[in-house]
C-alpha positions as a Python dict, from the first residue, in 0.01 Angstrom:
ca = {
    (1, 'X'): (0, 0, 0),
    (2, 'X'): (257, -92, -241),
    (3, 'X'): (147, -114, -606),
    (4, 'X'): (332, -437, -670),
    (5, 'X'): (72, -625, -473),
    (6, 'X'): (-205, -556, -717),
    (7, 'X'): (-40, -435, -1030),
    (8, 'X'): (-99, -678, -1329),
    (9, 'X'): (224, -604, -1474),
    (10, 'X'): (494, -878, -1471),
    (11, 'X'): (836, -740, -1560),
    (12, 'X'): (1043, -961, -1793),
    (13, 'X'): (1295, -939, -2085),
    (14, 'X'): (1126, -1151, -2326),
    (15, 'X'): (1053, -1049, -2684),
    (16, 'X'): (702, -947, -2609),
    (17, 'X'): (802, -736, -2311),
    (18, 'X'): (1043, -549, -2540),
    (19, 'X'): (798, -484, -2790),
    (20, 'X'): (690, -116, -2841),
    (21, 'X'): (357, -43, -2655),
    (22, 'X'): (211, 114, -2959),
    (23, 'X'): (261, -217, -3154),
    (24, 'X'): (115, -423, -2862),
    (25, 'X'): (-187, -199, -2847),
    (26, 'X'): (-259, -224, -3208),
    (27, 'X'): (-222, -598, -3208),
    (28, 'X'): (-454, -629, -2907),
    (29, 'X'): (-722, -392, -3074),
    (30, 'X'): (-697, -581, -3404),
    (31, 'X'): (-710, -923, -3224),
    (32, 'X'): (-1027, -821, -3040),
    (33, 'X'): (-1188, -682, -3347),
    (34, 'X'): (-1117, -978, -3556),
    (35, 'X'): (-1259, -1202, -3287),
    (36, 'X'): (-1579, -1019, -3267),
    (37, 'X'): (-1623, -1017, -3636),
    (38, 'X'): (-1598, -1400, -3673),
    (39, 'X'): (-1952, -1555, -3741),
    (40, 'X'): (-2129, -1779, -3466),
    (41, 'X'): (-2024, -2147, -3478),
    (42, 'X'): (-1697, -2105, -3639),
    (43, 'X'): (-1537, -2350, -3393),
    (44, 'X'): (-1224, -2411, -3595),
    (45, 'X'): (-1148, -2039, -3641),
    (46, 'X'): (-1205, -1992, -3268),
    (47, 'X'): (-922, -2253, -3216),
    (48, 'X'): (-711, -2085, -3453),
    (49, 'X'): (-776, -1765, -3273),
    (50, 'X'): (-690, -1916, -2929),
    (51, 'X'): (-364, -2029, -3071),
    (52, 'X'): (-242, -1667, -3090),
    (53, 'X'): (-260, -1573, -2725),
    (54, 'X'): (-139, -1907, -2590),
    (55, 'X'): (178, -1863, -2813),
    (56, 'X'): (241, -1523, -2673),
    (57, 'X'): (196, -1656, -2338),
    (58, 'X'): (478, -1911, -2395),
    (59, 'X'): (696, -1656, -2572),
    (60, 'X'): (661, -1396, -2276),
    (61, 'X'): (742, -1633, -2007),
    (62, 'X'): (428, -1596, -1823),
    (63, 'X'): (296, -1953, -1884),
    (64, 'X'): (-26, -2074, -1995),
    (65, 'X'): (-153, -2139, -1636),
    (66, 'X'): (-116, -1773, -1562),
    (67, 'X'): (-312, -1684, -1864),
    (68, 'X'): (-590, -1931, -1838),
    (69, 'X'): (-632, -1873, -1453),
    (70, 'X'): (-704, -1501, -1501),
    (71, 'X'): (-900, -1532, -1825),
    (72, 'X'): (-1196, -1695, -1665),
    (73, 'X'): (-1286, -1352, -1527),
    (74, 'X'): (-1467, -1280, -1859),
    (75, 'X'): (-1713, -1596, -1823),
    (76, 'X'): (-1947, -1417, -1563),
    (77, 'X'): (-1996, -1118, -1795),
    (78, 'X'): (-2072, -1332, -2096),
    (79, 'X'): (-2368, -1469, -1903),
    (80, 'X'): (-2544, -1146, -2004),
    (81, 'X'): (-2628, -1340, -2326),
    (82, 'X'): (-2788, -1636, -2138),
    (83, 'X'): (-3109, -1537, -2261),
    (84, 'X'): (-3026, -1615, -2627),
    (85, 'X'): (-3093, -1992, -2622),
    (86, 'X'): (-3457, -1925, -2516),
    (87, 'X'): (-3526, -1630, -2726),
    (88, 'X'): (-3351, -1705, -3057),
    (89, 'X'): (-3594, -1884, -3322),
    (90, 'X'): (-3473, -2213, -3462),
    (91, 'X'): (-3504, -2587, -3443),
    (92, 'X'): (-3582, -2693, -3086),
    (93, 'X'): (-3287, -2851, -2891),
    (94, 'X'): (-3467, -2923, -2546),
    (95, 'X'): (-3760, -2816, -2357),
    (96, 'X'): (-3726, -2755, -1994),
    (97, 'X'): (-4009, -2609, -1759),
    (98, 'X'): (-4190, -2452, -2038),
    (99, 'X'): (-3880, -2289, -2182),
    (100, 'X'): (-3768, -2380, -2534),
    (101, 'X'): (-3398, -2396, -2585),
    (102, 'X'): (-3313, -2355, -2956),
    (103, 'X'): (-3004, -2499, -3156),
    (104, 'X'): (-2937, -2174, -3300),
    (105, 'X'): (-2956, -1978, -2976),
    (106, 'X'): (-2740, -2228, -2801),
    (107, 'X'): (-2469, -2183, -3078),
    (108, 'X'): (-2486, -1806, -3041),
    (109, 'X'): (-2438, -1805, -2688),
    (110, 'X'): (-2150, -2041, -2683),
    (111, 'X'): (-1994, -1829, -2953),
    (112, 'X'): (-2019, -1518, -2764),
    (113, 'X'): (-1876, -1688, -2453),
    (114, 'X'): (-1568, -1830, -2650),
    (115, 'X'): (-1510, -1510, -2834),
    (116, 'X'): (-1514, -1304, -2506),
    (117, 'X'): (-1286, -1544, -2333),
    (118, 'X'): (-1036, -1546, -2620),
    (119, 'X'): (-1030, -1175, -2641),
    (120, 'X'): (-987, -1130, -2281),
    (121, 'X'): (-684, -1341, -2282),
    (122, 'X'): (-507, -1106, -2520),
    (123, 'X'): (-602, -809, -2308),
    (124, 'X'): (-445, -967, -2015),
    (125, 'X'): (-136, -1025, -2189),
    (126, 'X'): (-120, -669, -2300),
    (127, 'X'): (-131, -552, -1929),
    (128, 'X'): (99, -830, -1793),
    (129, 'X'): (377, -730, -2054),
    (130, 'X'): (336, -366, -2068),
    (131, 'X'): (401, -110, -1767),
    (132, 'X'): (106, 104, -1708),
    (133, 'X'): (279, 443, -1786),
    (134, 'X'): (414, 293, -2103),
    (135, 'X'): (64, 186, -2197),
    (136, 'X'): (-64, 536, -2144),
    (137, 'X'): (203, 710, -2362),
    (138, 'X'): (144, 434, -2619),
    (139, 'X'): (-236, 533, -2632),
    (140, 'X'): (-138, 896, -2643),
    (141, 'X'): (106, 825, -2931),
    (142, 'X'): (-168, 663, -3129),
    (143, 'X'): (-373, 991, -3104),
    (144, 'X'): (-622, 872, -2843),
    (145, 'X'): (-791, 1188, -2712),
    (146, 'X'): (-595, 1338, -2419),
    (147, 'X'): (-887, 1363, -2188),
    (148, 'X'): (-961, 984, -2227),
    (149, 'X'): (-604, 887, -2166),
    (150, 'X'): (-621, 1118, -1845),
    (151, 'X'): (-921, 968, -1731),
    (152, 'X'): (-797, 603, -1757),
    (153, 'X'): (-454, 696, -1584),
    (154, 'X'): (-627, 893, -1287),
    (155, 'X'): (-881, 611, -1242),
    (156, 'X'): (-615, 334, -1233),
    (157, 'X'): (-411, 528, -984),
    (158, 'X'): (-695, 628, -750),
    (159, 'X'): (-803, 265, -729),
    (160, 'X'): (-490, 214, -499),
    (161, 'X'): (-581, 527, -319),
    (162, 'X'): (-933, 400, -232),
    (163, 'X'): (-779, 56, -150),
    (164, 'X'): (-502, 232, 91),
    (165, 'X'): (-780, 415, 267),
    (166, 'X'): (-992, 104, 312),
    (167, 'X'): (-703, -72, 469),
    (168, 'X'): (-651, 211, 702),
    (169, 'X'): (-1018, 201, 814),
    (170, 'X'): (-978, -178, 859),
    (171, 'X'): (-670, -147, 1057),
    (172, 'X'): (-836, 131, 1289),
    (173, 'X'): (-1139, -96, 1346),
    (174, 'X'): (-942, -388, 1431),
    (175, 'X'): (-730, -183, 1683),
    (176, 'X'): (-1056, -59, 1860),
    (177, 'X'): (-1246, -407, 1855),
    (178, 'X'): (-1204, -622, 2177),
    (179, 'X'): (-1285, -984, 2145),
    (180, 'X'): (-1532, -1131, 2411),
    (181, 'X'): (-1494, -1483, 2569),
    (182, 'X'): (-1641, -1630, 2252),
    (183, 'X'): (-1371, -1489, 2043),
    (184, 'X'): (-1619, -1267, 1842),
    (185, 'X'): (-1603, -887, 1857),
    (186, 'X'): (-1882, -641, 1807),
    (187, 'X'): (-2257, -686, 1824),
    (188, 'X'): (-2532, -836, 1623),
    (189, 'X'): (-2621, -826, 1255),
    (190, 'X'): (-2772, -489, 1268),
    (191, 'X'): (-2492, -347, 1463),
    (192, 'X'): (-2240, -478, 1211),
    (193, 'X'): (-2449, -341, 937),
    (194, 'X'): (-2446, 10, 1090),
    (195, 'X'): (-2063, -5, 1151),
    (196, 'X'): (-2021, -105, 781),
    (197, 'X'): (-2245, 179, 650),
    (198, 'X'): (-2050, 434, 866),
    (199, 'X'): (-1712, 295, 736),
    (200, 'X'): (-1828, 320, 374),
    (201, 'X'): (-1932, 699, 413),
    (202, 'X'): (-1602, 771, 602),
    (203, 'X'): (-1417, 584, 316),
    (204, 'X'): (-1584, 803, 67),
    (205, 'X'): (-1503, 1125, 246),
    (206, 'X'): (-1158, 1026, 315),
    (207, 'X'): (-1072, 923, -34),
    (208, 'X'): (-1218, 1251, -166),
    (209, 'X'): (-1022, 1460, 53),
    (210, 'X'): (-700, 1264, -19),
    (211, 'X'): (-763, 1286, -387),
    (212, 'X'): (-787, 1662, -364),
    (213, 'X'): (-454, 1668, -180),
    (214, 'X'): (-290, 1461, -443),
    (215, 'X'): (-432, 1671, -729),
    (216, 'X'): (-310, 1991, -554),
    (217, 'X'): (36, 1823, -540),
    (218, 'X'): (32, 1734, -900),
    (219, 'X'): (-63, 2073, -998),
    (220, 'X'): (213, 2235, -794),
    (221, 'X'): (452, 2019, -972),
    (222, 'X'): (344, 2124, -1321),
    (223, 'X'): (60, 1883, -1408),
    (224, 'X'): (-153, 2038, -1691),
    (225, 'X'): (-392, 1752, -1772),
    (226, 'X'): (-148, 1532, -1986),
    (227, 'X'): (138, 1285, -1862),
    (228, 'X'): (489, 1429, -1981),
    (229, 'X'): (714, 1186, -2166),
    (230, 'X'): (996, 1161, -2403),
    (231, 'X'): (935, 1160, -2764),
    (232, 'X'): (833, 795, -2859),
    (233, 'X'): (1134, 584, -3007),
    (234, 'X'): (1123, 486, -3370),
    (235, 'X'): (974, 126, -3430),
    (236, 'X'): (1230, -148, -3446),
    (237, 'X'): (1235, -417, -3725),
    (238, 'X'): (1113, -662, -3476),
    (239, 'X'): (808, -432, -3404),
    (240, 'X'): (705, -425, -3768),
    (241, 'X'): (758, -783, -3823),
    (242, 'X'): (546, -897, -3552),
    (243, 'X'): (254, -643, -3633),
    (244, 'X'): (268, -730, -3995),
    (245, 'X'): (262, -1103, -3917),
    (246, 'X'): (-28, -1083, -3665),
    (247, 'X'): (-226, -864, -3893),
    (248, 'X'): (-171, -1107, -4172),
    (249, 'X'): (-281, -1404, -3967),
    (250, 'X'): (-597, -1221, -3839),
    (251, 'X'): (-683, -1115, -4184),
    (252, 'X'): (-642, -1483, -4317),
    (253, 'X'): (-858, -1632, -4019),
    (254, 'X'): (-1133, -1363, -4055),
    (255, 'X'): (-1158, -1403, -4438),
    (256, 'X'): (-1156, -1803, -4422),
    (257, 'X'): (-1415, -1783, -4134),
    (258, 'X'): (-1657, -1548, -4320),
    (259, 'X'): (-1630, -1732, -4645),
    (260, 'X'): (-1721, -2063, -4462),
    (261, 'X'): (-2009, -1897, -4294),
    (262, 'X'): (-2157, -1817, -4640),
}
C-alpha cells in the first residue's frame, strides 16, 4: 500500500511549504490557543480568525476548496456540546417537546462549533504543507518529550500497516468467494457477521505479528527510541517575519475580542 494514497501531505514550492516546521508548528498552536480563548459570541473576531487559514490556503496553492472540504470533519465532534442550548440558563429562545432552548446556550454552542471548525483548518494546513518526518523533528526541536514524539510517529506509521493487512484480507476473501446465480457470494446476515468477526480477529493477530517484525528490523538498524536527523537549520528571515506577524495579529484579535466581551 503506497503511503501517497492516504498521506495528507501535498508537496509544493510555495512560501508556506518552505517555512521551517518549527515555525509552522508554533503558529498553529498559537492560532488554536487564541481561537479557544476568544469569548462566546465574538462573531466579528471569528471572521478575522477565519481569514488567516483562508489566506494561508491561498498562499500555499492548496486552494480554498481543498481546505473547506476537509475542515468539515470537525463538525461531528463539535456535536458533543449539543446539550448546551438546553442546559444553559438564560432567556428562552424556543420551547420544543418540553425542552427549553436558551439564547445563551445557543450562542455558546455555535461559538464552540465555529472555533473548532476554524482551528481544524489551521491544523489541516499544517499537515498538508509539512512532511510527516519534518513535523516530527520539528516537535522534537521544540523540546516535546521524546516518548511522546515516538508514540505519535509509530502510531501514524502503523496505521498504514493495519490498512495494508486489511487489504490483504479483503483480497484473500474476494479470491475465495464464488458468486452464485444471483450474483451474490456467501450466506445470510449471520454468516457474514461470523466471517467479519473472524476477519477482525485475524487482522489483529497479523498486524501484531507484523509490527513485531518491523520493530525488530528497526532495532537491528540502530533504532533507540528516537528518530535520527541532522541538526536543525537556523531560522531564516522569512521564518521570523511570518512568526512575528502572525503572533502580533493573534494578540490584536484576542485583545480586542476580550475587551469587547467586557
